[in-house]
N, C-alpha and C positions, 0 to 999 in steps of 0.2 A: 091716302099715306102722306106724311110730310116730306118735302124736298127738302134735303139736308142739303146745305151750303159749302160743308166741309167735305173732307174725303173720309175721316177717322177723325177720334178722339184718343188720345193719350192718357190712362188714368194709373194712379197706384205706384208713382214712379217716386215720390219724395220718401224721404227719410221718416216724416211723420205720417205717412199714408194710414189710416184708418181701415184695416182688411172690409169690414162690414160695410162702410161707407161708400168704401170705390166699389163694392158688388152690386149696391145700390145704385148708383150714379151709371155703372156699365149697364144693366138693365133698363133704365131710364133712355139711354143711347138707342139701345137695341130696339126700345119700342117707337121709336122715334124715329126711325129708319136709318141710320146710322148705318154706313158700308162696311165700317170696320174700327174695332176696337182694341187699341193696344194698352196692355196688362203689365206695365214695370215691374220692378221691385228693387227692393235696396235693403233697409236694415228691419224691413217686418216680415211681409207676407211671403210667400213663394210664387211665382208665376203661374207657374204650373196648376198650383192647387186652386189659385184663385179662380183660373178659366172654367174649371168644373165647377167653382161654387156659382157662379154666374149662370151655368146652364141648369144647375141646380136651382136657384133662386125664379129662373124664368119657367121652371116646370118642366125641362127638357129631357131630364133623366128617367126612363122610363122603368117601371116595376119588373124585374125579369121573373119567368116560371120558376120553379119548385127547382130545386138540385135533385143531385142523387137519391139525395136522403129523403126526398120530399118533403124537406121545409122550404118555406121561401127564401130565395135569396133576396139581398137588397138592391136598391135600385143602381142599374150600371154594373151589374155584377155579370152581365152579358153584353160584352163590348160591342159585339157585332149587332146586336138587335138595337142597344141604343143608337149607333148611327142610322141602320134602317128606320127607326121610329122615326128619326127629324126626317130623315128621306121622302116616308111617304105620309108624311102629317106635316106638311108646310101650310102653317094656317098663314105663315107671314115670311117676307124675306130674313134670314137672321145674319146679323153681321159678323162678318170674317174674325177671328180673334187671334191677334199676335201678339206672341209671348216675346217678351224684352222690350229695350233692348236687356242682352245676357253677356255677362263677360265670357268672351272665347277661351279664353287661359282656365276658367273655373268648371264653366259648364260643358265636359267634351262631347263630342260628336255621338258618341253612342247614348251617353244621357240625355241632350237635346232631342236626340232623333226618337228614342223611346217616350220621351214625356209627350212630343208632338204627336206622335201615334196614339198615346194613350187618350189625350185629350179630343184627339179627333174620333175616337172610336166611342167614346162617351157621349159626345155633344153633337157628332154628325155634321161639325159647322167645317167649313173651311178655315185651314190652320196657316200662321205664318211664324216664321223664326227670324227674331231680330239678333244678329251679334254685334258686340263692339270690343276694340283691345281695351277698354276700361281706363282704370288709374291704378298707379303702384298702390294706393290706400287699399281699393278693394282687393286686386289680383295680390300684391305680397302681404300687407300687414293682416288683411282680414283671413286670408286663404291660405297663406304657405308657399304661393306659386311663384315661379319665377316669371321674371316680363323684362328677359333680355331683348327680347325681339318681337314687340308685340306685332309687327305688321306680319310678318313669318306666321306668327302663331294663328292669326285670325287666316290668312289664306289659305294653310293647310288645315285648317276646321272647317272652313268652307268645303275646300276639296273633298273631304270626308263625308262631310252632312250631307251634301247634295243627294249623292248614291243613296246612302241610307235611307233619307226619306223618301227614296223611289223605290225603295226595297231591294234594291240590287246588292251584290255581293262587295266586299268591301277589301282591298288588302292594300295599306299603306305604311309607308316608313318615312317619315320626316324628321325633322330637326325637333319640333316640339310635338308633333302628333304621330302617335302609332295606333293603328287599329289594324285588326284583322278575325274575321271568322262570325260578327256578329251576325246572327238573320232574327227578325222581330217574328214574333209568332201572330202580331197583330198586322193587319192591313196597313201598307204603308200610309203615311198623313198626306205625302205629294206636298208637303209644305211649302210655303214661298219663301225666298230666303232675302234677307234686306241686312245692308252692312251700314252701321252707325260712323258717319263717316264727318271730319271736319276739313280735314289739310288733302292733301293732292295724293298723299302715299297711301291713304284707306281708297282713293277713288282708284286709283291701279289694281287693289285687289279686288275690289268689287267687278270688276269690269271681266266679263265670261266666269264669275261663280256666283252672280248674286242677281236675283233678278231687280232688286232695288237699293238706292243707296239714299238715308234718312240723313239731314243736316241737323244737329240736335239746337244749334241757336245760329241764326244766320241775318245779317242784313240782305237787303235786295240786290246789294251788287256783290256780295258773297255769293250767294247763292247763283247769280249769273256765272260768275268765274267757275263754280262748280259743275254746272250743265256743260258749260265748254270746253273745260277739262275732261269729261265724261265720252263728250262727243269727239274730242281728240284720240283719248285713249281707245275708244272703241274702234275708231276707223284704222287706228294703227294695227293694232289687233283683229280687226276683220270679225268683231265680235258686234253682237244686237248693243244697243245702249241702255244701261239702266235707267228704270225710270228711277224720278228724283222728288224726293219727299222731302219737306221742311215742318219742324216741330216749331209752332208758334205760340208761345204763351198769348190767351185771350181770355179778353174779359169784356161783355159788354154791359152797359152801363156802370161803370166801376164808380166804389167811392173812392175817398183817400186811401182808406187802410186797404184797399187792395193793390192801390197804384204802388203802396210802401211795399207791400208783401212781394210784390213783382222785383222791385228794387233790392231790396235783399236777397232775392232770390239770384240776383246778378252779379252780387258781389265776388264770390268764388272765381268767376271769368275774367275780372278786369286785370290781373296779374299773370293770367296764363296766356303763354306766348301767341300763338294763334288767334285767341278771342281778343287777346288786348291789342291786338296790331288791326285788328277788325273794326273795333271802336274807334282807333285813333284813325284810319281810314275816312271813318263816318264823319270823322271834327272833335272828337273827343279826344284829344292829346292829353289836356291837362288832367283830366280827370284817370286817364291812365298811368301817367308820371306819378299822380297822388298815390294811385296802390300801390305801384312799383318801389315807391319810397317807403311805404311801410304805414300809412294813414292810417288810423284807427275807423272802425267801420263806419260810427258815427260821422265822422269829417266826410267819408266818402259818400253817405248818405244825403246827406247835407250839401255836397257839391255835383249829385248827380241830376242834372236836368230830365223832364219830362221825355226832351228829346231822345236820350238815350232810350227809353221805353218803347216809344214808338218807329225807333230805327230795327228793332227786332222782334216785336209785339204788335197784336193786333188788338187796339184799347180805344173804347170809345162807346157812341152809341153804334146801332146796326149799322147803317150807311157807312160809318166811318169804318168796321171792323170789316164789311166787305168790299171797300176800296181798297185795305191792307192787304185784303186777301189776293185781288185783284193784280196787285203790284207784283207781286210776286209771282203768277201764272204768268205776266207779260215778261218775266225775267228767264222764263221758260221752267218754272217747278211743275210737276207733273200732279201732284200732291199736297193737300195742306193738312196736315194733323197738327191740330190744336189742343194743347195743354190748358186748361180751365183752370186759371191760376187766382187763387184766392185765399184767406184765413177762414172764409165765412161758406159753409155748404149750400148756403144758399143762395149765394152769388154764382156758384157752381154750376147748380142747377139752373138757376136763370139764364146764363151763359148757354149751357147744353139746348134747353128749350127755344133760346132764341134765333137760334143757328137752325133751327128744324122747323121752319116756316113754309 
């Protein structure tokens, strides 16, 4: 089996993600020995449905026996059988499936726990759930939910979700989240829980509630600050330090179009308070001032040096990409989750293959 250089790969998180392509790339990563496959969602597919599609494409959903009427049931009709099928037929190690990041104010704890239990039962895989406070666009505009106190909503969601994934009864009355009496008929998923965090407030939420913190975009210096904050908070609360993961846009042997693709993906972050401050601290203050002044995206792209990409991404030949990964590990990052970014599926596939050498 290949030795994979990264810890996981995030697929399907873009607004233009093609679900069929995402399934194909996820199966490729699984075959190559990636330990974890993150399945995001945006304006297209549903992450839970995609997870089952990945397992189906890999041939993991067994045919069930006949139902009470004597007719054959469809694959996966007996969830317990599906899980047992994978546990007793281990042809190869299976990648864990982490669903998300999911907006905590939209995916309520019961919905998330039930979905995780369903995916675990149907696939027999280790499951993870990643939660985020998300944005006003997603929570308020798309879903019509309030977003008055994102940190509280995230903390309360985790407080309810954790026992539900262990199959424990919950009675919780919070400010944003309420739940009482739900008991799943499926085996609990025992899903690992991850919080998507960039600032310090979400780090406070994660300690004692989540197994891991994932930073969606970070320079090496910012990742080190998050690591230090997690250690400090954990020490104060006398809790275990959550593992730290970083999402890292990655392209091995990029062409000019792939680099431009990443540049464009950074545009929404330039005038966002926390991200803009991070880029300014990395020496790109003039670009941030331009973005905050309302410059057109063409002007921003023209003014964006390649150093901006290299401050938050792993791009170049395989040695350069591996060096970038090592810089983050030296800063205290426990897990590298790559985002194989490109306009071209062939470039993405090349990157996934190159990092499984």
